[in-house]
C-alpha positions in Angstrom: -3.5 21.5 -16.4 -0.4 21.1 -14.1 -0.6 22.4 -10.4 1.4 25.3 -9.3 3.7 22.9 -7.6 4.2 20.9 -10.7 4.7 24.0 -13.0 7.3 25.4 -10.6 9.2 22.1 -10.9 9.0 22.0 -14.6 10.2 25.7 -14.8 13.2 25.0 -12.6 14.2 21.9 -14.7 14.0 24.0 -17.8 16.2 26.5 -16.3 18.6 24.0 -15.1 18.8 22.5 -18.7 19.5 26.0 -20.2 22.2 26.7 -17.7 23.9 23.2 -18.1 23.9 23.7 -21.9 25.4 27.1 -21.5 28.4 28.5 -19.6 28.7 25.4 -17.2 28.1 22.8 -19.9 31.6 21.5 -20.0 32.0 20.8 -16.3 28.6 19.1 -16.3 29.5 16.9 -19.3 32.9 16.0 -17.7 31.0 14.1 -14.9 28.7 12.3 -17.3 31.8 11.4 -19.6 33.3 9.7 -16.5 30.2 7.5 -16.7 30.8 6.5 -20.2 28.9 9.2 -22.1 30.0 10.2 -25.5 29.2 13.1 -27.8 26.1 11.7 -29.3 24.6 10.7 -25.9 24.3 14.4 -24.9 21.6 14.7 -27.6 19.4 12.0 -26.0 17.2 12.1 -22.8 18.5 11.0 -19.6 15.9 8.7 -17.7 16.4 7.5 -14.2 15.8 4.1 -13.0 14.8 4.2 -9.3 15.6 0.9 -7.9 14.5 -0.4 -4.4 17.0 -3.5 -4.7 18.0 -4.7 -1.1 19.0 -7.8 0.6 17.0 -7.0 3.8 13.6 -8.5 2.2 12.8 -11.3 -0.2 10.3 -8.7 -1.7 13.2 -6.7 -3.2 16.1 -9.1 -3.4 15.8 -9.7 -7.1 15.0 -6.1 -8.2 18.6 -5.3 -9.1 18.1 -7.6 -12.2 14.8 -6.0 -13.0 16.5 -2.6 -12.9 19.1 -3.8 -15.4 16.2 -5.0 -17.6 14.5 -1.6 -17.4 17.9 -0.1 -18.3 18.2 -2.3 -21.4 14.7 -1.2 -22.4 15.6 2.5 -22.2 18.8 2.0 -24.1 17.1 0.3 -27.0 15.0 3.4 -27.5 18.2 5.5 -27.8 18.0 7.3 -24.4 20.5 7.3 -21.5 19.4 5.2 -18.6 20.8 6.0 -15.1 20.2 3.5 -12.3 19.9 4.9 -8.6 18.9 3.3 -5.5 16.6 4.1 -2.6 15.8 2.3 0.6 13.4 -0.4 1.7 12.4 -1.9 5.0 10.7 -5.4 5.4 7.3 -5.0 7.1 7.3 -8.7 7.8 10.6 -8.8 9.5 9.8 -5.6 11.5 6.3 -6.7 12.4 5.6 -6.9 16.0 8.9 -5.2 17.0 9.8 -1.5 17.6 11.2 -1.5 14.1 7.6 -1.5 12.6 7.5 2.1 13.6 9.9 2.8 10.8 7.7 1.1 8.0 5.3 4.0 7.0 7.9 6.8 7.5 10.1 4.8 4.9 7.3 5.6 2.4 8.1 9.3 2.9 11.9 8.7 2.6 11.5 6.9 -0.7 9.3 9.5 -2.1 11.8 12.3 -1.0 14.9 10.5 -2.2 13.3 9.9 -5.7 12.3 13.5 -5.9 15.7 14.6 -4.8 17.8 12.6 -7.2 15.6 13.2 -10.3 15.4 16.8 -9.7 19.0 17.2 -8.7 20.3 15.4 -11.7 17.8 17.2 -14.1 16.5 13.8 -15.5 14.0 13.8 -18.2 11.8 10.8 -17.0 11.9 8.0 -14.5 10.9 4.3 -14.0 10.6 3.3 -10.5 10.6 -0.4 -9.3 9.0 -1.3 -6.0 8.5 -4.6 -4.2 7.7 -4.4 -0.4 4.5 -2.5 0.9 5.8 1.1 1.3 8.1 0.9 -1.9 5.0 1.2 -4.1 3.4 4.3 -2.7 6.7 5.8 -2.0 7.7 5.4 -5.6 4.3 6.8 -6.8 4.4 9.8 -4.5 7.9 10.6 -5.9 6.5 10.2 -9.5 3.6 12.5 -8.7 5.6 15.3 -7.3 8.0 15.2 -10.3 5.3 15.0 -13.0 7.8 13.7 -15.4 7.0 10.8 -18.0 7.2 7.8 -15.7 6.3 4.3 -15.4 6.0 2.1 -12.3 7.2 -1.4 -12.2 6.1 -3.9 -9.5 8.8 -6.4 -8.4 6.2 -9.1 -8.4 4.4 -11.5 -6.1 6.1 -14.5 -4.4 4.8 -18.0 -5.3 2.8 -19.7 -2.5 4.6 -21.8 0.1 3.5 -25.5 0.3 3.2 -27.8 3.3 1.7 -31.2 2.6 -0.4 -29.7 -0.1 -1.6 -26.7 1.8 -0.9 -23.4 0.3 1.0 -21.0 2.8 2.0 -17.4 2.8 3.8 -15.0 5.3 0.6 -14.6 7.4 0.4 -18.3 8.0 3.4 -18.1 10.2 1.8 -15.3 12.3 -1.5 -17.2 12.7 0.6 -20.4 13.6 1.9 -18.6 16.6 -1.7 -18.3 17.8 -2.4 -21.9 17.0 0.7 -22.9 18.9 -0.2 -20.8 21.9 -3.8 -22.4 21.8 -2.1 -25.9 21.8 -3.6 -26.7 18.4 -0.2 -27.3 16.9 3.1 -28.3 18.4 6.6 -26.7 18.2 7.5 -29.1 15.3 4.5 -28.2 13.1 5.1 -24.4 13.9 8.6 -24.8 12.6 7.5 -26.5 9.5 5.1 -23.7 8.8 7.9 -21.2 9.4 10.2 -23.1 7.0 7.7 -23.3 4.2 5.7 -20.0 4.3 8.1 -17.8 2.1 9.5 -20.0 -0.6 11.6 -17.2 -2.4 11.8 -13.8 -4.0 8.8 -11.6 -4.4 6.2 -9.9 -2.1 3.6 -11.6 0.1 1.5 -13.8 -2.2 -2.1 -13.1 -1.0 -4.2 -9.8 -1.6 -2.1 -8.1 1.0 -0.7 -4.6 0.9 1.9 -5.1 -1.9 -0.4 -7.0 -4.3 -3.2 -4.6 -3.4 -1.0 -1.6 -4.2 0.3 -3.2 -7.5 -3.3 -3.9 -8.7 -4.3 -0.3 -7.8 -1.4 1.3 -9.6 -2.1 -0.8 -12.8 -5.8 0.2 -12.5 -4.6 3.9 -12.1 -2.9 3.6 -15.5 0.8 4.0 -14.1 2.0 0.4 -14.8 1.8 -1.8 -18.0 -1.2 -4.1 -18.2 -0.7 -7.5 -16.7 2.4 -6.5 -14.8 0.7 -6.4 -11.3 0.1 -10.0 -11.3 3.2 -11.6 -12.9 5.1 -13.4 -10.3 8.6 -12.1 -9.3 10.4 -15.2 -10.6 8.7 -15.4 -13.9 10.0 -14.7 -17.4 7.0 -12.2 -17.7 8.4 -10.0 -14.9 11.7 -9.4 -16.8 9.7 -8.7 -19.9 7.6 -6.2 -18.0 10.7 -4.3 -16.8 12.3 -4.0 -20.3 8.9 -3.0 -21.8 8.6 -0.4 -19.1 12.0 1.2 -20.2 10.7 1.4 -23.7 7.2 2.7 -22.6 8.8 5.7 -20.6 10.6 6.8 -23.7 7.4 6.8 -25.8 5.6 8.8 -23.1 8.4 11.3 -23.3 8.1 11.5 -27.1 4.4 12.1 -26.9 4.5 14.5 -24.0 2.2 12.4 -21.6 2.7 13.3 -18.1 1.5 11.7 -14.8 -1.0 14.6 -14.5 -2.6 13.3 -17.8 -2.9 9.8 -16.2 -3.5 10.2 -12.5 -6.8 12.0 -12.6 -9.8 11.7 -10.1 -11.5 9.1 -12.5 -8.2 7.2 -12.5 -8.2 7.1 -8.8 -11.7 5.9 -8.8 -10.5 3.0 -11.1 -7.9 2.1 -8.6 -10.3 2.2 -5.7 -12.7 0.0 -7.8 -10.1 -2.6 -8.4 -9.0 -2.7 -4.8 -12.7 -3.1 -3.6 -13.3 -5.8 -6.1 -10.2 -7.8 -5.1 -10.7 -7.5 -1.3 -7.5 -5.6 -0.9 -5.7 -4.3 2.1 -7.0 -1.3 4.2 -3.6 0.2 3.6 -4.5 1.1 0.1 -6.9 3.9 1.4 -4.0 5.4 3.3 -1.7 5.2 0.3 -4.1 6.4 -2.4 -4.9 9.4 -0.3 -1.2 10.2 0.0 -0.5 9.6 -3.8 -3.5 11.9 -4.7 -2.2 14.5 -2.3 1.2 14.4 -4.1 -0.6 14.7 -7.4 -2.9 17.5 -6.2 -6.0 15.4 -6.8 -8.9 16.0 -4.4 -9.5 12.6 -2.9 -11.2 11.9 0.5 -12.5 9.0 2.6 -15.9 9.9 1.3 -14.7 8.9 -2.3 -13.8 5.5 -1.1 -17.3 5.1 0.4 -19.0 6.3 -2.7 -17.1 3.7 -4.9 -17.5 0.9 -2.2 -21.2 1.2 -2.4 -21.4 0.3 -6.0 -18.7 -2.3 -6.4 -19.0 -5.9 -5.4 -16.3 -7.8 -3.7 -15.8 -10.6 -6.4 -12.4 -12.3 -5.6 -11.8 -15.3 -3.5 -8.3 -14.3 -2.4 -6.4 -14.6 0.8 -6.3 -13.5 3.5 -10.2 -13.9 3.6 -10.3 -16.3 0.7 -8.5 -19.3 -0.7 -6.3 -18.2 -3.6 -3.1 -16.1 -4.1 -2.0 -13.6 -6.7 -0.1 -16.2 -8.7 -3.3 -18.1 -9.1 -5.1 -15.1 -10.2 -2.3 -14.6 -12.8 -2.8 -17.9 -14.3 -6.5 -16.9 -15.3 -6.0 -13.4 -16.6 -4.7 -11.3 -13.9 -5.6 -7.7 -13.2 -6.6 -7.0 -16.8 -9.1 -9.7 -16.8 -10.6 -8.4 -13.6 -10.6 -4.9 -15.1 -12.5 -6.2 -18.2 -15.1 -7.8 -16.1 -15.7 -4.5 -14.1 -15.5 -2.4 -17.4 -18.2 -4.7 -18.9 -20.4 -3.9 -15.9 -19.9 -0.1 -16.1 -17.6 0.2 -13.1 -14.4 1.2 -14.8 -13.8 4.6 -16.4 -12.6 3.5 -19.9 -11.4 6.9 -21.2 -8.5 7.4 -18.8 -5.1 7.5 -20.3 -2.5 5.0 -19.2 1.3 4.6 -19.6 0.7 2.6 -22.7 -0.2 5.9 -24.4 -3.8 4.3 -25.0 -6.9 4.6 -22.8 -7.9 2.0 -20.3 -10.7 0.9 -22.7 -8.2 0.5 -25.6 -6.0 -1.6 -23.3 -8.8 -3.8 -22.3 -10.0 -4.5 -25.8 -6.7 -6.2 -26.3 -6.8 -8.1 -23.0 -8.0 -11.7 -23.0 -11.1 -12.5 -20.9 -10.8 -14.2 -17.5 -10.6 -18.0 -18.0 -11.3 -19.3 -14.5 -15.1 -20.1 -14.8 -15.8 -18.4 -11.6 -13.2 -20.1 -9.5 -11.5 -17.1 -8.3 -13.4 -14.2 -9.7 -17.2 -14.6 -9.8 -19.1 -11.3 -10.5 -22.5 -13.0 -10.4 -21.9 -14.6 -7.0 -19.7 -12.2 -5.2 -18.0 -12.6 -1.8 -20.0 -9.6 -0.7 -22.3 -7.3 -2.6 -20.4 -4.1 -1.8 -16.7 -3.4 -1.3 -15.1 -4.8 1.9 -13.0 -1.6 2.9 -15.6 0.4 5.0 -15.1 3.8 6.4 -16.6 4.1 10.0 -17.5 7.4 11.7 -18.8 8.2 15.2 -17.9 9.8 18.5 -14.9 7.4 18.9 -13.5 8.3 15.4 -15.1 11.6 14.1 -12.5 11.9 11.1 -13.0 8.2 10.2 -11.7 4.7 10.8 -11.3 1.8 8.4 -12.5 -1.8 8.5 -12.1 -4.7 6.3 -15.3 -6.8 6.5 -14.5 -9.5 3.9 -14.9 -13.0 5.0 -16.7 -11.9 8.1 -19.9 -13.6 9.2 -20.3 -10.9 12.0 -19.9 -7.1 11.3 -21.4 -6.0 14.5 -20.0 -6.0 18.0 -20.9 -4.2 21.2 -18.7 -4.9 24.2 -16.4 -3.7 27.0 -13.2 -1.8 25.9 -9.9 -3.6 27.0 -7.6 -0.6 26.7 -3.8 -0.9 26.0 -1.3 1.8 25.2 1.1 -0.6 23.3 0.6 -3.5 21.0 3.1 -5.6 23.1 0.8 -5.2 26.2 -2.3 -6.2 24.1 -0.5 -9.2 22.7 0.5 -10.4 26.1 -3.0 -10.2 27.3 -4.3 -12.2 24.3 -1.7 -14.8 24.8 -2.3 -15.1 28.5 -6.0 -15.6 28.0 -7.1 -12.3 29.5 -9.3 -11.4 26.4 -12.6 -13.1 26.0 -15.4 -13.3 23.3 -17.3 -10.0 23.3 -14.4 -7.9 24.3 -13.0 -5.1 22.2 -9.3 -4.7 22.4 -8.2 -1.2 22.0 -4.5 -0.3 21.1 -3.9 3.5 21.3 -1.0 5.9 21.0 -0.1 4.0 17.9 -1.1 6.6 15.2 1.2 8.6 12.9 2.3 10.7 15.8 1.7 8.4 18.8 3.5 5.4 17.3 5.2 7.2 16.0 4.9 5.8 12.5 1.5 4.2 12.7 2.9 0.5 13.2 0.8 -2.4 11.9 -0.8 -4.8 14.2 -0.4 -8.1 12.4 0.8 -9.9 15.5 -2.2 -9.0 17.6 -4.8 -9.7 14.9 -3.1 -13.0 13.8 -2.9 -14.4 17.3 -6.4 -13.6 17.8 -7.4 -15.5 14.6 -5.1 -18.3 15.7 -6.8 -18.5 19.1 -10.2 -18.7 17.4 -11.2 -15.2 18.5 -11.1 -13.4 15.1 -14.8 -12.7 14.9 -15.9 -12.7 18.5 -13.3 -10.1 19.7 -13.1 -6.7 18.1 -9.7 -5.0 17.6 -9.5 -1.2 17.3 -6.4 1.0 16.8 -5.3 4.4 15.7 -2.4 2.4 14.1 -2.6 0.3 10.9 -3.2 -3.4 10.1 -1.2 -5.4 7.7 -2.8 -6.4 4.4 -2.7 -10.0 5.9 -4.8 -9.1 8.8 -8.4 -10.3 9.0 -11.1 -10.6 11.6 -13.1 -7.9 13.1 -10.2 -5.3 13.1 -10.5 -1.5 12.8 -7.6 0.8 12.2 -6.7 4.4 11.2 -9.0 5.8 13.9 -8.8 9.5 13.7 -8.0 11.9 15.2 -5.5 9.8 17.0 -5.0 9.5 20.7 -1.7 11.4 20.7 -3.4 14.6 19.6 -6.3 14.2 21.9 -8.6 12.1 19.8 -11.6 10.4 21.5 -9.5 7.2 21.9 -7.3 9.0 24.5 -10.3 9.4 26.6 -11.5 5.7 26.6 -11.3 3.9 29.9 -11.4 0.2 30.8 -14.9 -1.3 30.2 -16.4 1.6 28.4 -18.9 0.1 26.0 -17.9 0.4 22.3 -20.3 -0.3 19.5 -18.8 -1.4 16.1 -21.4 -1.5 13.3 -19.6 -2.0 9.9 -23.1 -2.3 8.2 -24.1 1.1 9.3 -20.5 2.6 9.3 -20.7 3.4 13.0 -18.0 3.5 15.7 -19.2 4.9 19.0 -18.7 4.5 22.8 -21.4 4.9 25.4 -20.1 7.8 27.4 -22.1 11.1 27.9 -20.9 14.4 26.7 -20.6 15.7 30.3 -18.3 12.7 31.2 -16.3 13.3 28.0 -15.7 16.9 28.9 -14.6 15.8 32.5 -12.1 13.4 31.0 -10.9 15.9 28.5 -10.1 18.5 31.1 -8.0 15.9 33.0 -6.2 14.5 29.9 -2.6 15.7 29.0 -0.8 14.7 25.8 2.0 12.4 26.6 5.5 13.3 25.3 6.5 12.0 21.9 8.2 8.6 22.3 11.3 9.9 20.5 13.2 13.1 20.7 15.5 13.0 17.7 16.2 11.4 14.4 13.9 10.2 11.6 11.0 9.2 13.7 11.0 12.5 15.6 11.0 14.5 12.4 8.2 12.3 11.1 6.1 12.8 14.2 6.5 16.5 14.0 5.5 16.7 10.4 3.0 14.1 9.7 -0.8 14.9 9.4 -3.8 12.8 10.1 -4.4 9.2 8.8 -7.8 10.5 7.4 -5.5 12.6 5.1 -3.0 9.9 4.1 -0.5 10.5 6.9 1.7 12.6 4.7 4.5 14.9 5.7 4.7 17.5 3.0 
């Protein structure tokens, strides 16, 4: 049953259709005739194609062609396709700069813009195409709010870079900076890495945020089987897009809506696949936000419940060897889902955008053919999921760690406290951070950042300097899907609103115990009360514009950092 919010949207759309077909029919049709509509077109559905095409990032530079492929697919079914655009920002380009503060807020702008255009134009359905990290959850949040027949298309992964036989990706460049600073490589080698890391169109190649979200959305049932793992430059990606245009028309014919697909069990499927693949911590933030938009009750506790029963079975970067294009060669996400379904970890009765259930789709999918090379259920990378929710007196609402590839999941040591990533990065580069330390970057949360920036620079430089497992890194901001090492993000409540991180002092002893889901600091209740009485919230870092609006509206990371 639709929520009250979704029911109201549908009632308003029906009312608008009645009005447009009544006294104001002629003026409305005049505008559409200017777009090439003829008499018979007015009898057919109008379906939006939400494109995130842009030349500001390689993740999206090719999406204009995919949008036209979607348009052809819709047109072949007899409906009227209408392409419109929304924004994107490049996480990789903004990383480590003040521009990174705009990354997560762009998710809300994308969702708002898709909701606005589709509702304002009274469209009957939508296909949304995303490439870079925030495009995907932004598109999905817009789709969920609209609750119209819809399909999501992933722009696709890039192919791996190559330097003398070594596979590279975007994170290789960030880690190269740490290696250069540690005098392990010279300037010429760093330049070679930079020139080889990103070979062309598509999203970052490892199981980083973009590929994690694409996999999760396919498991959620909102994109066509196999489409999550098809590379951006492949013929399959063009076929995905055309087929998505045809699929949305069939959903409209059959009356299948996102609320029929994005159910609580479907979200559990998405979490299962993300855990099995060793995905990005950002998937937790984004799935919480999509579920909120769909009025599905999803919490951090649900991630823990799924994590406890799902093994991490994929040898994928950043903690493993292989990239998404490799997984595609051996059966892709459907092959992985088939393995998980055979072991009772996937809900097979969930509806999908094919008009069939997950189980029906998987019955048609080929088995994985890699003989345990990338996916090995019997010899997992880790017996449970690698995305762990930690709680304690330092993060009572929760914090998130990714423990895949780590030999150490426990650290107890002195806090080295910084109020900006820049200050922390400078301390790391200048050898002021030592094994056993725990670097804390606070006032970087949804409100404090504002925008909850990612800390890929700090985490990658630690790895590059050989400190990835001997130094802890804690923040109320986020980490890139490419981050690895002993890193903990999303600490909530954040420092800006008086969360415990705000009360930390230099050399307080912090305990991070991922095995026991604990994050604590050794300060007495009396001392905390004394510090709390002295603490005053700093002014927001901005006083107008998009970031100011975001900081005023956004909720906790433990609830998805949404603004509506």
